[in-house]
N, C-alpha and C positions, 0 to 999 in steps of 0.2 A: 697436724697429725693426720697424717692419710684416712680413707675410710675404711673401717674392717669392708671383707670383702665375703659375704657369702655364696656359695654354690648350690643352689635348688632342685633337688631331683624330681622330676616329674612337674605336668604345666597340667592339671586340672584344676579342682577349684582350689585345692586344698593348696597343694604348691602356687597357684594364683595370689592367693591370699597372703603365703606368706613372702611375695616379692613385697607385694604391696607394703607389708607392713614393717621389711625389711629396710624399704627406699622412705618411708615413711621416716624412720629412728637412723636414718643417715649411715646405711652398710650399701654399699656395692654389691647388687643384685643380681645372677645371673640363674634365669631357668631353662632346665634340657626335659626338651619332651619328645620321646618316640614318634610322633603322630606329627602333619603337617598343620595340625591345626590346636587349637587353647580346649581346654576345658575336660579333658579325659574321659569321664563316663556322663558325665553332665554335655551332652552332647547332641546334636538334630543334623539329617543327611537327607541329599535333594534329591532327587528321582521324576524325572519328565513331571515338569511344575510342581510337583506336590513337596512338603517336607515334612520328611519323619521323627518324630522329637520320639526319642530314648530316657528322659528321665525325669525332669521338672512334672510331676501331676499338682503340686502343692508345694508352696513355698512356706515354711514359716520365719514372721518376718515384712512382709508385704503390710502388716500394718502401722499408719506412719506413729510415733512415740514411742513403740514395743520397744527393750533394747536388746533384740535382735534387728529391728528395721534401721540400726542408726550404724548398724556392723558391714548393714549391708551400704548406708552413707558414705560411711570409711571407703568403701573397696569401688564406689562407683559402681553400685548394680543398680539402683534403683531409680536414678535420676531420672524422670521424665517417660516413667517406663509404666504404663498402662496396665494394671493389676484387673484379671479377671476373679469377680468372689462366685463359688457356687455356690447355688443355692439346694444343691444336693452330694451331700458324698458321694454314694452309689444308691442302687437298686440291687434287692435282691429277688429273683421270681422264679419260685416254685414253675416245676413240670405242669401242674393242675394252673397256673397263671397268678396264682394269690402273690402279693407283692409284701415285701419291706422296704418303705423308702425311708434312708438314712437322711433326713431333713440336716441341714446346717443351722435353721431357725431352732434352736430347740425346746421351746413354746413350743410349736408343731408338728417336735418331731416329741413330744410327752405323748399329747393330745392321739397322734399317729400311733404309738404303740400301748398304748390304753384299751385302742378301739381295737386292735388287732387280739389285746389278751387284757383284757380286764382282772381276771385273775394273779394276774402278775405284777398287777399295779406295784404295789412296793420295790421292788427288784425294779421297775420303770423309773419310777424317782429318783430312787437310789444313784440310781444309771447317771441320769439326768442330773441331779445336784452333782456327780462329782464331773462332769464334765465343764460344768460352769464352774468351779471352782479351779481346775485347771486352764479357763480359757481365762481366768486373771488371772495366773501365773505367769508371771515373765522371765526368758530364759537368762540363768547365770554370763553374765557377758563381762566379769572383772577380772580377780586375778587369778589366775592356777592356783588350786592347793595348798602348790611348794610357798608359797610366796605369801597366805593370805596368815596375817598376825592373831591374836587373841582379839586384836581390836576389831579385825575384821569383821570374825565370826558373829562380835557379839553386835555390830554395825548391823547387819546382813538375818540377823533374828528377825527381828520384828514380821520381814517376808517372808521367811521360810516357815518361820512354827503354824501359821492357817495350814500350811500344805505339806506337814510334817506326816500327822496321821495317813492321810489320803495315799504319800509314798510306800509307807507301811504300808497297807493296806493292801493296795492293788498293787504294790511291787513285787510284794509275791504268791501273787491271785496269777493264772494265768487267761487266756481268753475262754481254753476249753472247762475251765472249772467256772470261771463264771458264768458262761451259756448255759452248762445243766444244770443251771439254779431255775431257769425258765419252765412254767410247767407249759407251755403250749408250746408242741412240737417243732409248728413253723416257727418259729421264731425261736423260738431253744435254735436252731439248724441254720438259720437267715443269717442270726451272729454272728457263729463257729464260721460262716464264709466270710465275714467280714476279713477277718486273720488268721488265714486255716494254716498256724505257721507251728510249730512243736517247741511246746512249753512259755509261750511265745505271754510277757506278762501285760497285764489288762492296764496298766499305769499307759502305757503307748500311747492304747487305743483313746482312752481319754481326754491325750494332753492334743492327740489327731484333730478329736473333733469337737474338741475346743477351744485350739487356736483358729479352726475351722468357723466355728459360733463366735467367737472375735473380730469377727475378718482380717487374722493374722495368721492365715494362710489360705492366700489367696493365688489365681498360674501367671505369670509375667509373662503377657502378653509379647511373640518374635519367636517364644520360645524357649530350650537352652542350650543353644550354642550362641545364640544373639545375647544372651543373659551370660556367659561366661567371656563372649566376646569385647563385655562392657567393663571385666573386671582387667584381661589381659589390653586394654584400652588402659585403664590406671595403671596400670604397670609399668606399660611403656611412658606415658605422660610423664610417671615420676621420676623416669631418665631408670627403668631397670632396662636387660638384656631376655629377650624371648634367643633359643634356637632351638630350629624344630631338624625333626628326623635326627636326633641324637639320644638315638639309646645309650645310656650308661653303659659298662660291659664292669667298669672296677672302682669300688671305694680308695683309693689310697691310705697308705696308714703309716704314718711314719714317727715312730720311740712314742706309741700310744696315742696318737692321737689324728683323727682326719686331719689331713694336706691335701684331698682331691680329688678327683676325678681321670677315670682314662676311657674312652668313649667306643666303640665298637669300632669305630676307624681308625683308633688307637690316636688320636689326638688325646692329650691330657691338658687340663686347666688344675689349676690352683686356689686355695682362699683359705681364708682364716677361721670358717666353719661351714662343714655342710649337712644339709640336712635332705632328709630321701621322705618326698613326699608320692611317693611311687609303691608300687606292688610291695608289698612287707616279705613274704617270701623270696621272692627275687634283690630283696634290698639284702633279709640275712642272711641267703643262701650263697645268692651268686658275686651279687657285690662285695661281702664280705667276709663270702668262704666259708661260711657257718664258724666264725670264729670268735663270737660274740654272743652267742647265742646262750640264753638262761634258762632255765628251770620251765619258769611261767611261761617263754619262747615256745617251750619245746613242746610243754604239755599243749598250747594254744595248736602249734598247726601240724600237733600229731594225734590230738581227740575234739580238738576244739568244732563247733560246727556252725555255717557259711551259713548269708542267706544265699539258698540254694539257686545256681543259674538258671537264667530265664532263654526261652526263648522269645521271640517279636515276631508277630507275625501282620504285618503296616499295608495297608490298601488305598492306595488310591480309588474312590469315589467318584464314580459321575449320578452325585445324588447328593440334595440338600437336604441334611438329619440337622439342622439347626435347632427344628422343632420336635427333636427326641430327648428323649433322658441323657446325658452326656455320658456316663458310665452305667452299666447292668450286666451282671451277672445270675446267666440261668438255668437254672437246674435243667438238668436234660433227662427224655424219660429213658431214652437206652444210651450207654456212656459209649463217649468216644477212647478212638486211640491217637493218642498224640505221641512221635516222640519213643515208641515203646511204655506207654504206660497208658493205665486207663484213667479217661477225667470221663467227673459225673456233674462239670457245670465246663461254662467259658463263657468269660469275660467280657463283654465286648464294648469298648470306649470309643469315643468322634471326639473330634478335636474343631469340630465347631465352631465351639465360641473363639477362637484365635484366628481370625481373617489373611493371616500373615502365610499360611499353613497350607492352603491348598487355591485355588483359583473362584470364584467366586460363583456359587453355585453348586460347589462340587464340596467331596469332606475326604478327609484323613480317617479312617480307621484301623483302631489298632486291635489285635486280642495275644494276650501275653500266657506263657506257663513255665514254671518250675519244670525244670528240665538235668540232668545228670551230664555233666561232660563226660564222663564215661561213656553215656554210649554215643556219642559223634564222633571222638580220638578214630576208630577201625571204619569208620566210614566215612570219615577226612581224606587216608588214603587210597584209597577209589575216586575220586571227585564227581565221575558216573552216577557213583551210590550214593554218595555224596547229595546232590542235586537233584537227585529222585527222592531223597527222603524230605527234602524241606520242599520240592513239587507239594509233595504227597500230606504234608504237614498243612501247606494253603490250602489245598483243593478241601482237606476235609470242613479247615475253617472254615472258609466258601458255603459251603453243605450246611454248617449248620445257620448260618446268619442268612443264609438264602431264606430258610423255616421264620424269620424274623421281620425280614425285608423278603419280602416274593420281589423277585425280579433284581436283585440285589448281585450276583450272580454276573450276569449279562453286564450290566454297569461297573463294574472295575475295570479301573487302566492301568494300573499299577500293581504291583505285587514284591514288598521285598520284605523276605524272609532271614531273620538274625541270631544264628543260634548260640549257646555258650565258647564255641569256636570264636566269633566274631567277635565276640568282643575279648575274647585272652588275647586274639588278635592284634587290636586296634590299640588295647587298653594296655596289655600285658599282664592284668588281674588276674590271682592263681584262681586254678578253677573255673576263669569267667564268671565270679560272683562280684554282684551289682555295691553293692554295700558291707563286704567284709565280713566278720564276725558277726554271729547274730545273738541281737538280744533277746535274754534268756531272767529267767525270775531264778534261774543262779547268779547271775552274773549283773545283775543288779544292781548290787552294793558298788561297786568296783565300777561301775558306768557312771553313779552318781559323784564316786569321792575320787574323779578324774583318769578311769579308764588304763590303761597298759604304762606302763614307767616309758618317758620316751627319751632317756639315754641309757646306751648302755654299759655294763662293768667293764676297766679295763681301755676307753676308748674316750676320748675328750675331744672336744669341738665337732661332735657327729649326738645331729637328732634325729627320730621317727617320729612322720604326723600325720595324719586324715585317717581313715576308715579302717587302719590297721593296728593304728591302736588305740581307737575309740569303739567299743563295739556298739551295736548299734549304725554306726556310720550317719550319710546322708550326708546332704551339702552343706546345711546350715552347721552341722558335726565338723567339715571339712574347716571351714572358715574359722570358728570358735578356737580349733585345734590349730593353727597356724596363730591367731592371737596368741595363746597363750605361753605356746614356744618365745613367740619374737621379746615378749617379756619377759623370762626365764635367761634370754640373751641379755637384754639390754641391764636386766639386775644383775648379770655376772660381770657385765664390764663395766655396771656403775654408775649407771646410764639412765634418767628418768624413761616410762616410756610412753609416745607423746603419738596421738595419730592425728588426722585430719579429711575433712572433706572437699572436695574437689567446688 
């Protein structure tokens, strides 16, 4: 019996993962990527001897023996890869120099916070205890919710029940509301700086800190592109086919089923199943011409909150910063203006813990800011204005870092500024968003129960995967989204879902 064929739109982490699982389960798999490199948003780029990373700061699943580590092993992403575990998540420094250090050692963190604010002892102990609990939790990598039986549910209860209360309490509590409970003004403001996002659920903070504390959220040395290329290699070694500079213009539908795709250059490909791991808006409104939108999807694209696009200022610096904290958020005495918006703090991150990103004795420094894509669109109509604005952003950033590290500006050898339009141009992501739909206290239940439906009514043999159907996004979520849908396909074809490791 000939192999069934699957066409996958998008060669980011989700699409690459889908290709790997398709090949493991005996399906012919082709991936179509509009760029010339794998990884999509999970990427890095070289500039005059420096490598600037645009994605992974830390990665859930780096701890050997964890459930997510097994997934990365299946995808060939972590074998032989050195992992760096940070001693600190981040530092928050006030304008007066007062400092809050979010240590990844929870005993050290608790002691430090109690020294900052003894009056908040009860809340501090509550926070640290919740981080410990979340650090012990394994990401669910079993069957997708649609395939779970009552026996599967009963089997998972012993592991889920101890976490249920924590999820219920902190899933519906925003970081803003939790921060407001601190009596100490500095700690209250510093804590809010960690995730200064609207209605961001506290449970996400606990999981992040908890995973770092349990050494299950380290940084893969080599950066994001190397990580993506490892999964691409796994896909190719399994017999898959990559098509680069292959922008999909249309998904072909025949008799109510997805039958193939048509590229922008008018080449056509046919298959038994079509999967979009690409931008959700382009998939639904362009490739499918808006014909299969559900009420839920319309609501998301008309009213849903996205992770706001970013500006990333990357600097190659002739200075060794390896003895400095790797990421610090500085409160500013006077606000600065970046892309038309007033900023009262600046986050400065260096990558000196990864020796592959800069020449010996030198460093890569990055500062990022949220930014609305609408600010940049009119500027881009005049290339000179656009480049001038990017230059001004870089100058403003360097002026602030100069105050922290005197002599810094004169040591900068390379400047690179990526705007929301940069992300949109290279990845096709709607509004340049890095992680798709924002996770909030209002949609947390849908996230836990499996996100947005992966199929569309009236369209057979088609699935959507990735950050536009998984609120909260992220690299592990993309891999799990692909793994889950592959299980649905195997179930529909009445064949067992299998995995293997290289």
